[in-house]
DSSP file (Angstrom, degrees, kcal/mol; ACC not computed):
  #  RESIDUE AA STRUCTURE BP1 BP2  ACC     N-H-->O    O-->H-N    N-H-->O    O-->H-N    TCO  KAPPA ALPHA  PHI   PSI    X-CA   Y-CA   Z-CA
    1    1 A M              0   0    0      0, 0.0     2,-0.3     0, 0.0     0, 0.0   0.000 360.0 360.0 360.0 140.6   82.6  138.3   85.2
    2    2 A M        -     0   0    0      1,-0.0     2,-0.1     2,-0.0     0, 0.0  -0.652 360.0-138.8 -87.7 134.1   80.7  136.2   82.7
    3    3 A N     >  -     0   0    0     -2,-0.3     4,-2.1     1,-0.1     5,-0.2  -0.373  29.4-101.4 -84.2 171.4   77.1  137.2   81.8
    4    4 A N  H  > S+     0   0    0      1,-0.2     4,-2.4     2,-0.2     5,-0.1   0.840 120.8  55.2 -62.9 -35.1   74.3  134.7   81.3
    5    5 A K  H  > S+     0   0    0      2,-0.2     4,-2.3     1,-0.2    -1,-0.2   0.923 109.0  47.1 -64.8 -43.9   74.5  134.8   77.5
    6    6 A D  H  > S+     0   0    0      2,-0.2     4,-2.1     1,-0.2    -2,-0.2   0.904 111.8  51.1 -63.3 -41.3   78.2  133.8   77.6
    7    7 A K  H  X S+     0   0    0     -4,-2.1     4,-2.4     1,-0.2    -2,-0.2   0.916 109.9  49.8 -61.6 -43.3   77.4  131.1   80.1
    8    8 A K  H  X S+     0   0    0     -4,-2.4     4,-1.5     1,-0.2    -2,-0.2   0.913 109.1  51.9 -62.8 -43.0   74.7  129.7   77.9
    9    9 A N  H  X S+     0   0    0     -4,-2.3     4,-0.8     1,-0.2    -1,-0.2   0.900 111.3  47.4 -60.2 -41.5   77.0  129.7   74.8
   10   10 A I  H >< S+     0   0    0     -4,-2.1     3,-0.9     1,-0.2    -1,-0.2   0.914 109.9  52.2 -65.9 -42.6   79.6  127.8   76.7
   11   11 A M  H 3< S+     0   0    0     -4,-2.4    -1,-0.2     1,-0.2    -2,-0.2   0.757 105.0  57.0 -66.8 -24.5   77.1  125.3   78.0
   12   12 A E  H 3< S+     0   0    0     -4,-1.5    -1,-0.2    -5,-0.2     2,-0.2   0.694  93.2  82.2 -80.8 -19.0   75.8  124.7   74.5
   13   13 A K  S << S-     0   0    0     -3,-0.9    -3,-0.0    -4,-0.8     0, 0.0  -0.561  88.2-114.1 -82.1 147.9   79.3  123.7   73.2
   14   14 A N    >>  -     0   0    0     -2,-0.2     4,-1.7     1,-0.1     3,-0.8  -0.584  28.1-115.8 -78.3 150.7   80.5  120.2   73.8
   15   15 A P  H 3> S+     0   0    0      0, 0.0     4,-2.4     0, 0.0     5,-0.1   0.821 114.3  56.7 -57.4 -33.6   83.5  120.0   76.1
   16   16 A Y  H 3> S+     0   0    0      2,-0.2     4,-2.4     1,-0.2     5,-0.2   0.880 104.2  53.0 -67.3 -35.8   85.8  118.6   73.4
   17   17 A Q  H <> S+     0   0    0     -3,-0.8     4,-2.2     2,-0.2    -1,-0.2   0.911 109.3  49.1 -62.6 -42.4   85.0  121.7   71.3
   18   18 A I  H  X S+     0   0    0     -4,-1.7     4,-2.9     2,-0.2     5,-0.3   0.925 109.4  52.5 -62.1 -44.4   86.0  123.9   74.2
   19   19 A F  H  X S+     0   0    0     -4,-2.4     4,-2.4     1,-0.2     8,-0.3   0.917 110.4  48.1 -56.5 -45.5   89.2  121.9   74.7
   20   20 A Q  H  < S+     0   0    0     -4,-2.4    -1,-0.2     1,-0.2    -2,-0.2   0.870 114.7  45.3 -65.7 -37.1   90.1  122.4   71.0
   21   21 A E  H  < S+     0   0    0     -4,-2.2    -2,-0.2     1,-0.2    -1,-0.2   0.895 119.2  39.9 -73.1 -40.1   89.3  126.1   71.1
   22   22 A E  H  < S+     0   0    0     -4,-2.9    -2,-0.2     1,-0.2    -3,-0.2   0.792 131.1  24.3 -81.9 -29.0   91.2  126.8   74.3
   23   23 A F     X  +     0   0    0     -4,-2.4     4,-3.0    -5,-0.3     5,-0.3  -0.520  68.3 162.7-135.0  65.8   94.2  124.5   73.7
   24   24 A P  H  > S+     0   0    0      0, 0.0     4,-2.2     0, 0.0     5,-0.1   0.866  76.6  47.6 -59.5 -40.3   94.6  124.1   69.9
   25   25 A D  H  > S+     0   0    0      2,-0.2     4,-1.9     1,-0.2     5,-0.2   0.942 116.0  43.6 -67.0 -46.2   98.2  122.8   70.0
   26   26 A L  H  > S+     0   0    0      1,-0.2     4,-2.5     2,-0.2    -1,-0.2   0.909 113.9  51.4 -64.5 -42.3   97.5  120.3   72.8
   27   27 A A  H  X S+     0   0    0     -4,-3.0     4,-2.7    -8,-0.3    -1,-0.2   0.888 107.5  53.7 -62.2 -39.4   94.2  119.2   71.1
   28   28 A G  H  X S+     0   0    0     -4,-2.2     4,-1.7    -5,-0.3    -1,-0.2   0.910 110.4  45.8 -61.6 -42.5   96.0  118.7   67.8
   29   29 A R  H  X S+     0   0    0     -4,-1.9     4,-1.8     2,-0.2    -2,-0.2   0.884 111.8  51.7 -68.3 -38.1   98.6  116.4   69.5
   30   30 A F  H  X S+     0   0    0     -4,-2.5     4,-2.4     1,-0.2    -2,-0.2   0.915 107.6  52.8 -62.5 -42.4   95.8  114.6   71.3
   31   31 A N  H  X S+     0   0    0     -4,-2.7     4,-2.6     1,-0.2    -1,-0.2   0.859 104.9  55.7 -61.7 -35.2   94.0  114.1   67.9
   32   32 A D  H  X S+     0   0    0     -4,-1.7     4,-2.1     2,-0.2    -1,-0.2   0.908 108.0  48.5 -61.9 -41.7   97.2  112.6   66.5
   33   33 A L  H  X S+     0   0    0     -4,-1.8     4,-2.3     2,-0.2    -2,-0.2   0.923 111.2  49.6 -63.7 -44.4   97.2  110.1   69.3
   34   34 A V  H  X S+     0   0    0     -4,-2.4     4,-2.6     1,-0.2    -2,-0.2   0.913 110.0  51.2 -61.2 -42.9   93.5  109.3   68.7
   35   35 A D  H  X S+     0   0    0     -4,-2.6     4,-1.6     1,-0.2    -1,-0.2   0.894 108.9  51.3 -61.8 -39.7   94.3  108.8   64.9
   36   36 A A  H  < S+     0   0    0     -4,-2.1     4,-0.4     1,-0.2    -1,-0.2   0.902 111.1  48.0 -64.4 -40.1   97.2  106.5   65.8
   37   37 A Q  H >< S+     0   0    0     -4,-2.3     3,-1.4     1,-0.2    -2,-0.2   0.909 108.7  53.9 -66.6 -40.7   94.8  104.4   68.0
   38   38 A R  H 3< S+     0   0    0     -4,-2.6    -1,-0.2     1,-0.3    -2,-0.2   0.831 104.1  56.8 -60.9 -31.7   92.2  104.3   65.3
   39   39 A S  T 3< S+     0   0    0     -4,-1.6    -1,-0.3    -5,-0.2    -2,-0.2   0.563  79.2 115.9 -81.1  -6.8   94.7  103.0   62.8
   40   40 A L    <   -     0   0    0     -3,-1.4     3,-0.4    -4,-0.4     2,-0.1  -0.376  63.5-131.6 -61.9 138.4   95.5  100.0   65.0
   41   41 A E  S    S+     0   0    0      1,-0.2     3,-0.1    -2,-0.1    -1,-0.1  -0.440  75.4  67.5 -86.7 164.6   94.6   96.7   63.3
   42   42 A G  S    S+     0   0    0     -2,-0.1     2,-0.4     1,-0.1    -1,-0.2  -0.040  92.6  56.9 118.5 -30.6   92.6   93.9   65.0
   43   43 A M  S    S-     0   0    0     -3,-0.4    -1,-0.1     4,-0.0     0, 0.0  -0.989  77.2-123.6-132.5 143.1   89.2   95.5   65.4
   44   44 A D     >  -     0   0    0     -2,-0.4     4,-2.2     1,-0.1     5,-0.2  -0.390  38.1-101.6 -76.0 163.2   86.8   97.1   62.9
   45   45 A P  H  > S+     0   0    0      0, 0.0     4,-1.8     0, 0.0     5,-0.1   0.845 120.8  53.1 -57.5 -37.3   85.7  100.7   63.5
   46   46 A K  H  > S+     0   0    0     29,-0.2     4,-2.1     2,-0.2     5,-0.2   0.937 109.6  47.9 -64.1 -45.7   82.3   99.7   64.9
   47   47 A T  H  > S+     0   0    0      1,-0.2     4,-2.5     2,-0.2     5,-0.2   0.895 108.4  55.1 -62.9 -40.0   83.9   97.3   67.5
   48   48 A K  H  X S+     0   0    0     -4,-2.2     4,-2.2     1,-0.2    -1,-0.2   0.901 108.5  48.8 -59.5 -40.4   86.3  100.0   68.5
   49   49 A Q  H  X S+     0   0    0     -4,-1.8     4,-2.2     2,-0.2    -1,-0.2   0.893 109.7  51.2 -68.0 -38.6   83.5  102.4   69.2
   50   50 A L  H  X S+     0   0    0     -4,-2.1     4,-2.1     2,-0.2    -2,-0.2   0.899 110.1  49.5 -64.8 -39.5   81.6   99.8   71.2
   51   51 A V  H  X S+     0   0    0     -4,-2.5     4,-2.5     1,-0.2    -2,-0.2   0.916 109.4  52.6 -62.8 -42.4   84.7   99.2   73.3
   52   52 A N  H  X S+     0   0    0     -4,-2.2     4,-3.0     1,-0.2     5,-0.2   0.892 106.9  52.6 -60.3 -39.6   85.0  102.9   73.8
   53   53 A I  H  X S+     0   0    0     -4,-2.2     4,-2.4     2,-0.2    -1,-0.2   0.928 110.0  48.0 -61.8 -44.5   81.4  103.0   75.1
   54   54 A A  H  X S+     0   0    0     -4,-2.1     4,-2.3     2,-0.2    -2,-0.2   0.911 113.9  46.8 -62.8 -41.9   82.1  100.3   77.6
   55   55 A I  H  X S+     0   0    0     -4,-2.5     4,-1.7     2,-0.2    -2,-0.2   0.928 112.2  49.4 -66.2 -45.0   85.3  102.1   78.8
   56   56 A Q  H  <>S+     0   0    0     -4,-3.0     5,-2.9     1,-0.2    -2,-0.2   0.876 111.0  51.3 -62.8 -36.8   83.5  105.4   79.0
   57   57 A T  H ><5S+     0   0    0     -4,-2.4     3,-2.0    -5,-0.2    -1,-0.2   0.938 106.7  52.7 -63.9 -46.2   80.7  103.8   81.0
   58   58 A A  H 3<5S+     0   0    0     -4,-2.3    -1,-0.2     1,-0.3    -2,-0.2   0.832 111.3  47.5 -58.6 -31.6   83.2  102.2   83.4
   59   59 A N  T 3<5S-     0   0    0     -4,-1.7    -1,-0.3    -5,-0.1    -2,-0.2   0.382 112.4-122.9 -88.6   3.5   84.6  105.7   83.9
   60   60 A R  T < 5 +     0   0    0     -3,-2.0     2,-1.0     1,-0.2    -3,-0.2   0.856  59.6 151.0  55.7  39.1   81.1  107.1   84.4
   61   61 A N     >< +     0   0    0     -5,-2.9     4,-2.2     1,-0.2    -1,-0.2  -0.760  18.7 175.4-101.8  86.3   81.7  109.6   81.6
   62   62 A S  H  > S+     0   0    0     -2,-1.0     4,-2.4     1,-0.2    -1,-0.2   0.834  79.0  55.6 -65.1 -32.0   78.2  110.1   80.2
   63   63 A I  H  > S+     0   0    0      2,-0.2     4,-2.4     1,-0.2    -1,-0.2   0.928 109.2  47.4 -64.8 -43.0   79.4  112.7   77.7
   64   64 A G  H  > S+     0   0    0      2,-0.2     4,-2.6     1,-0.2     5,-0.2   0.888 110.4  52.5 -63.0 -39.4   81.9  110.2   76.3
   65   65 A V  H  X S+     0   0    0     -4,-2.2     4,-2.3     2,-0.2    -2,-0.2   0.936 110.3  48.2 -61.1 -46.0   79.2  107.6   76.1
   66   66 A K  H  X S+     0   0    0     -4,-2.4     4,-2.0     2,-0.2    -2,-0.2   0.941 113.5  46.3 -60.0 -48.6   77.0  109.9   74.2
   67   67 A M  H  X S+     0   0    0     -4,-2.4     4,-2.0     1,-0.2    -1,-0.2   0.912 115.5  45.0 -63.4 -43.2   79.8  110.9   71.7
   68   68 A H  H  X S+     0   0    0     -4,-2.6     4,-2.8     2,-0.2    -1,-0.2   0.799 108.4  57.7 -74.4 -26.7   80.9  107.3   71.1
   69   69 A A  H  X S+     0   0    0     -4,-2.3     4,-2.5    -5,-0.2    -1,-0.2   0.904 107.4  49.0 -64.4 -40.4   77.3  106.2   70.8
   70   70 A Q  H  X S+     0   0    0     -4,-2.0     4,-2.1     2,-0.2    -2,-0.2   0.942 114.3  44.5 -61.4 -47.2   76.9  108.7   67.9
   71   71 A M  H  X S+     0   0    0     -4,-2.0     4,-1.2     2,-0.2    -2,-0.2   0.889 112.4  52.1 -66.6 -38.7   80.1  107.4   66.3
   72   72 A A  H  <>S+     0   0    0     -4,-2.8     5,-2.7     2,-0.2     3,-0.4   0.926 109.8  48.4 -64.2 -43.9   79.1  103.8   66.8
   73   73 A K  H ><5S+     0   0    0     -4,-2.5     3,-1.8     1,-0.2    -1,-0.2   0.909 108.9  53.9 -61.8 -40.7   75.8  104.3   65.2
   74   74 A S  H 3<5S+     0   0    0     -4,-2.1    -1,-0.2     1,-0.3    -2,-0.2   0.770 106.7  53.3 -63.7 -24.8   77.5  106.1   62.3
   75   75 A Q  T 3<5S-     0   0    0     -4,-1.2    -1,-0.3    -3,-0.4   -29,-0.2   0.349 131.3 -93.5 -91.6   5.4   79.7  102.9   62.0
   76   76 A G  T < 5S+     0   0    0     -3,-1.8    -3,-0.2     1,-0.3    -2,-0.1   0.531  71.6 152.5 100.6   6.4   76.6  100.7   61.7
   77   77 A A      < -     0   0    0     -5,-2.7    -1,-0.3    -6,-0.2     2,-0.1  -0.453  38.3-130.5 -71.6 143.3   76.1   99.7   65.4
   78   78 A S     >  -     0   0    0     -2,-0.1     4,-2.4     1,-0.1     5,-0.2  -0.406  22.8-107.3 -86.1 166.6   72.6   98.8   66.4
   79   79 A K  H  > S+     0   0    0      1,-0.2     4,-2.9     2,-0.2     5,-0.3   0.917 121.8  53.1 -57.5 -44.4   70.7  100.2   69.4
   80   80 A D  H  > S+     0   0    0      1,-0.2     4,-2.0     2,-0.2    -1,-0.2   0.891 109.4  48.2 -60.8 -40.0   71.1   96.7   71.0
   81   81 A E  H  > S+     0   0    0      2,-0.2     4,-1.7     1,-0.2    -1,-0.2   0.922 114.2  45.7 -66.6 -43.2   74.9   96.7   70.5
   82   82 A I  H  X S+     0   0    0     -4,-2.4     4,-1.2     2,-0.2    -2,-0.2   0.943 116.7  42.8 -67.1 -48.6   75.3  100.2   71.9
   83   83 A L  H  X S+     0   0    0     -4,-2.9     4,-2.5     1,-0.2    -1,-0.2   0.853 110.9  58.0 -67.2 -32.4   73.1   99.7   74.9
   84   84 A G  H  X S+     0   0    0     -4,-2.0     4,-1.3    -5,-0.3    -1,-0.2   0.868 101.0  55.7 -62.5 -36.4   74.7   96.3   75.4
   85   85 A A  H  < S+     0   0    0     -4,-1.7    -1,-0.2     2,-0.2    -2,-0.2   0.840 110.3  46.7 -65.0 -31.9   78.1   97.9   75.6
   86   86 A V  H >< S+     0   0    0     -4,-1.2     3,-1.7     1,-0.2    -2,-0.2   0.953 112.4  46.9 -72.5 -51.0   76.8  100.1   78.5
   87   87 A V  H >< S+     0   0    0     -4,-2.5     3,-2.0     1,-0.3     4,-0.3   0.631  90.4  81.7 -73.6 -11.3   75.1   97.3   80.4
   88   88 A M  T 3< S+     0   0    0     -4,-1.3     3,-0.4     1,-0.3     4,-0.3   0.751  86.7  62.2 -58.9 -20.9   78.2   95.1   80.2
   89   89 A N  T <>>S+     0   0    0     -3,-1.7     4,-3.9    -4,-0.2     5,-1.2   0.512  74.1  98.0 -82.0  -4.8   79.4   97.1   83.1
   90   90 A L  H <>5S+     0   0    0     -3,-2.0     4,-1.0     1,-0.3    -1,-0.2   0.916  91.7  32.8 -54.2 -52.2   76.6   96.1   85.4
   91   91 A H  H  45S+     0   0    0     -3,-0.4    -1,-0.3    -4,-0.3    -2,-0.1   0.675 126.9  43.3 -80.6 -15.3   78.6   93.4   87.2
   92   92 A L  H  45S+     0   0    0     -3,-0.3    -2,-0.2    -4,-0.3    -1,-0.1   0.860 131.7  14.4 -94.2 -43.2   81.9   95.2   87.0
   93   93 A S  H  <5S-     0   0    0     -4,-3.9     4,-0.3     1,-0.2    -3,-0.2   0.573 106.8-116.2-113.8 -14.3   81.0   98.8   87.8
   94   94 A G     X< -     0   0    0     -5,-1.2     4,-1.6    -4,-1.0     3,-0.2  -0.109  30.3 -71.2 100.3 163.8   77.6   98.5   89.3
   95   95 A L  H  > S+     0   0    0      1,-0.2     4,-3.1     2,-0.2     5,-0.2   0.871 123.5  59.0 -62.7 -41.4   74.0   99.6   88.7
   96   96 A A  H  > S+     0   0    0      1,-0.2     4,-1.9     2,-0.2    -1,-0.2   0.889 105.8  49.9 -59.2 -39.8   74.6  103.3   89.4
   97   97 A T  H  > S+     0   0    0     -4,-0.3     4,-1.3    -3,-0.2    -1,-0.2   0.925 112.9  45.8 -64.1 -45.4   77.3  103.5   86.7
   98   98 A V  H  X S+     0   0    0     -4,-1.6     4,-2.3     1,-0.2     3,-0.4   0.925 112.3  50.8 -64.0 -44.6   75.0  101.9   84.1
   99   99 A L  H  < S+     0   0    0     -4,-3.1    -1,-0.2     1,-0.2    -2,-0.2   0.832 107.6  54.5 -65.2 -31.3   72.1  104.1   85.1
  100  100 A D  H  < S+     0   0    0     -4,-1.9     4,-0.4    -5,-0.2    -1,-0.2   0.840 117.3  35.6 -65.5 -33.2   74.3  107.2   84.8
  101  101 A C  H  X S+     0   0    0     -4,-1.3     4,-2.1    -3,-0.4    -2,-0.2   0.690  95.4  77.8-102.9 -21.0   75.2  106.3   81.2
  102  102 A L  H  X S+     0   0    0     -4,-2.3     4,-2.4     1,-0.2     5,-0.2   0.923  95.7  50.4 -58.1 -45.7   72.1  104.7   79.6
  103  103 A P  H  > S+     0   0    0      0, 0.0     4,-2.4     0, 0.0    -1,-0.2   0.897 110.2  51.0 -60.0 -37.4   70.4  108.0   79.0
  104  104 A A  H  > S+     0   0    0     -4,-0.4     4,-2.4     2,-0.2    -2,-0.2   0.891 108.6  51.4 -66.1 -38.8   73.5  109.4   77.4
  105  105 A A  H  X S+     0   0    0     -4,-2.1     4,-2.3     2,-0.2    -1,-0.2   0.926 111.9  46.7 -63.5 -44.3   73.7  106.4   75.1
  106  106 A L  H  X S+     0   0    0     -4,-2.4     4,-2.5     2,-0.2    -2,-0.2   0.898 111.2  51.9 -63.8 -40.3   70.1  106.8   74.1
  107  107 A E  H  X S+     0   0    0     -4,-2.4     4,-1.4    -5,-0.2    -2,-0.2   0.908 110.0  48.9 -62.8 -41.6   70.6  110.5   73.5
  108  108 A G  H  X S+     0   0    0     -4,-2.4     4,-0.5     2,-0.2    -2,-0.2   0.906 111.7  49.5 -64.1 -41.6   73.6  109.8   71.3
  109  109 A L  H >< S+     0   0    0     -4,-2.3     3,-1.1     1,-0.2    -2,-0.2   0.925 111.1  49.0 -60.9 -45.6   71.6  107.3   69.3
  110  110 A E  H 3< S+     0   0    0     -4,-2.5    -1,-0.2     1,-0.2    -2,-0.2   0.741 102.9  61.7 -69.4 -23.8   68.7  109.7   68.8
  111  111 A S  H 3< S+     0   0    0     -4,-1.4     2,-0.6    -5,-0.2    -1,-0.2   0.622  90.7  77.2 -80.7 -11.4   71.0  112.5   67.7
  112  112 A V  S << S-     0   0    0     -3,-1.1     2,-0.2    -4,-0.5    -1,-0.0  -0.885  80.1-136.8-102.2 121.1   72.2  110.5   64.6
  113  113 A K              0   0    0     -2,-0.6    -2,-0.1     1,-0.1    -3,-0.0  -0.508 360.0 360.0 -75.6 140.8   69.7  110.4   61.7
  114  114 A D              0   0    0     -2,-0.2    -1,-0.1     0, 0.0    -2,-0.0   0.474 360.0 360.0 -72.4 360.0   69.3  107.1   60.0
């Protein structure tokens, strides 16, 4: 049985970190796939992150939105661009989806220092 301290430690880690620790071989192969996708030509890194934010929003994955908002900001995306990628889903996925993900996008933006 897990004690409260262990539960707190797990909750403080991001889920992807847990995935990498628990399944290092699988995570390594997944990272290879991600690297192959990143190397695709046609979109600059900032645009790829904005597309990822829109996709994560459509899937109602607020953790993914937060992580990709951080990466998008690091690639030079503005607050308007990042939040715009979230709200693009309004007519496609609905208000509830957008409302689920806007706070995560803001949290991701705020966690990256200018």
